[in-house]
N, C-alpha and C positions, 0 to 999 in steps of 0.2 A: 361608526367609530367607537371603539371601546373606551370607557372612561374609568379612571381609578381615582380614589381619594387618598392622599398621602399627607403626612405632616409637612407643614411649611418649613423650609430650610432657609438659612441666610442668603444663599445664592438665588433664591426665588424672588427676593424683594424687588429688584428693578422691574422685572416683568409683571409681577403682581401689582406693584404700585402704578404702573402704566395702565393695567386693566382697571384698577380702582378709579383712576381719573377718567378713562374712557367710558366706563359703565355709568357712573353718576352723571357725567357731563351729557352723554347722549340722552338719558332720560330727562334730565332737568332742562336741557335746551329745547327738547321736543315739546315740553309743557310750559315753557316760558317762565321758569322759576329760577331763582338764584342758584348758582353752582356751589356745591360744598367744597370741591377740590378743583381750583381753577387751572392748575398746571400738573404735568406729569410729576414734577419734583414734589409738589405737595402730596400727591397720591403716594409716592414712594416714601415720604417722610412718615405718613400715617401708617402705612403697612410696616415700615421698619419699627415704629414704636410698638405695634402690637406683636410683631413677629419675634422680637428680641427680649420680651419680658417673661420671666419664669412663671408668672401667675396667669399667663394667657396661653391657651392652646390654639394653634393655628392649623387649618386644613386647606390643602390645595387640590383642585380638580385638574387632572392631567390626561391628555390623550395618550393612552397606553402605547399606541403604535409609534407615534412620532415624538413623544416627550414634550409636546407643546402644552404650556400652562394655560388653563381656560378660566380660572377664577379662584376665589378663596373665601373663607369664613373663619371667625374667631370666637372663642369662648373665654371671657374674663371671669376668673373664679377666685379672686383674692379674698373675698368675704363670702358669707353664706348665701347671698343672693347673687347669682351669676348673670352676666350680660352677654348678649349675642351681637356679633357684627364687628366691623362692617362686612356684609356679604356682597361680593361683587363678581360678576360674570362678564366676560368679554361680549360686547354688543353683537358680534357675529356668531356667538355660540349660545345665545339665549333661547328660551322656549324649547329646550331639549332635555329637560329633567335634571340639569346640573345643579340648579338651586335646591331641589329636593334632596339630592345626594349630600350637598354641603350642609344643609340643615340637619339631616339625620346624623351626620358626623358629630356635630356639636351637641346634639341631644343625647347621643349615645355616650359622649365624653362626660356630660353632666351626670348621667345615670351611673357611669363607671366610678365617678368620684363621690357618689352619694349626695349630689346636690339636688334638692327638691324644689328650689325656687329659681326660675329662669325668667328673665325679662328681655324685651327688645322694643325698639321703636321702628315703626313701619311708615314709610313716606306715603302719604295718601294718594298721590298721583300714580303710584305703582300698584294698580289693582291686582295684577298677577301675584305679587308677593303677599298681598292681603289674603287672597284665596288660599295660597300655599300654606301660610302660617296657621290659618284657621283649620284647614284639613289636618295639619299635623298636631292639633290639640291646643294651640294658643288661644286664649280668650281676650277679647277686646275689653279694656278697662277704662280708657279715657282718651279724649282728643287732646292734642297739645299743639301749641303754636311755637315755632321758632321765632324769637323776637330779636330785633336789633336794639341793643341797650343805648339809651341816651345818657351821656355822662351827667352826673349831678352838677349844679352850678358852683358848688363849693364842697369842701370836705365835711363829713359828718364827724364831730369830735368823739362820738361813741364808737367809731369803727377804726380798727387798726389791722395790720397784717397778721395773719395766722402763723403761729410758730409751733414747733414740736412740743413746747411746754403746754400748749393748749389741747393736745390730743386727748387726754382723759375727759375733759369737759365736752369736747366735740363728740367723743364717743357716746357720752350720756345723751346728748341732743339727738344723735342719729338713732339710738335705741328707742328713745321716747317718741320720735316723730316717724321714723321709718320702720320701727319694730324689729330692727336688726342692726348689728354693728356694721360700720363701713370704715373701721379704723385703719385697716391695711390699705384700702384705696386712698384715703386721705393722706396717710403717711407717705405713700408712693408719689402722690401728686406733689407734695412738698419736696420730696427728694429729687424729683424731676424738674423742679423749678416753676411749677404752675403757680400763678398768683392766687392766693387765698386770703380771705378776710373774716374777722370775727366782729360781732356786735356785743359790746359790754354795757350792761345796765347796772349802775352802782357796783362796778367791778365784777359782776356776775355775767358770764357769757350766756347770751340768750339766742344766739344765731350764728351761723357761719355760711360762707358762700365761695365757690370757685366759679368764675365766669368761663364761657366757652362751651362748645358742644360736649366736651368731656367733663365739664364741671357739673356741680349740683349744689343745693343748699337747703337749709331748714332754718326756721325762726319761730319764735313764740307768736309773733303778730305779723299781719300782712304789711303794716308800715315798716316793721323792722327788716323784713326780707327785701322789700322794695328799696329801702335805703341802702342795704348791702349791695344790691344789684347795681344801682346807679352810681354809688360811690366807687365800685370796682372799676368802672369804665374810665374813671379819672386817673387810674394808676396802672391798668393793664394795657398791653399793646392792642392795636386795633383788631387783630385777628381774634381777640378774646371778647369782643363787644357783641356777643351773641349768648343766648340762653334759651332753654326749653321751658315753656310755661304751660302746665296742665290747665285746660279750660274749665275744669271743675273748680279751680281756684278763682271764683268770680271776683271777689273783692280785691285780691292781689292783682288780677288782670286789670281791673279798673284803675288801681293805684299806679301801676306801671305805665298804662296808656296816658294817664294824667301827667306823668313825669316825662312824656315825650318818647317813650319806647314804641316801637312799631312792629307789627307782625310781618314776617317774611314768607312763611309757608307753613303747611300743616303736617302733623304726624298722628299716627295712632299708637297708643301705649298698649302693649299686649304682654300677657304673662302666661307662663306654664307652671302648674303646680299651685300650692296654697297661696292665697292672696288676702292681705289685710290692708285696706286703704291707709296711706300715710295720714298722720294727724298734724294739725296746725298748718302753717304756711310752708310749702315745699316746692322745690324745682328740681327735677331729675336730670341726669346726664343722658346722653344718647343711648347708653347701654343698660342703665339701671334706674 
């Protein structure tokens, strides 16, 4: 069966969303870990979010003879560090080289755009994708745990909702901790209605956090970021009560576990291109 890689189109969303649900559910059910996308509708919502944004390039694998969609992959490039995923292939079509074609498509797109820094998270139970990404040049940088956030018993008076007026200071924090701006990503999350929070110490912002798989955060101290994380769960809907925690952040890990957060499953953080470890307390999103 000949396979072509084509740009994702709006009319692909229903089928690609169903594939997203089926691919992740089949893998996660087989290994007895929590599903990322419980229903077809959630899969379609995620694919729609990625397929309709102007700062994300989407690629679909298609059976050239029949026109049947087989899977998809995405590259988010709003800021200098680009994120890969979600990459999904229909369970009936896996182990046929489709994943490699979809990865090459986003890598070529990054090169075409002059993007030198590319990041992704690899789910540890999927050893096939770990091998593929390594062969394609991605380097392992850290292990990470997907945690379920336990809401703080009361609000922290130092923490308030993040607003567009905070963007300049948030940009300074990102550059200091991540060594790169994430200002467009943060602005887009606010525009799309994602819940974000800032930590202010004597009126100076010392940290910010967006909960959920697509969220991320930085703070000067482990205590500050842990407070942002648990405070967020008091105000964000239940679907946002998750976050990714790098296991190299040992003190932050202990702080969050002491506050009742719990690990759900494991990821590998992998990068392509130059790499400088983030500074201070940090929590990444699923793509960057």
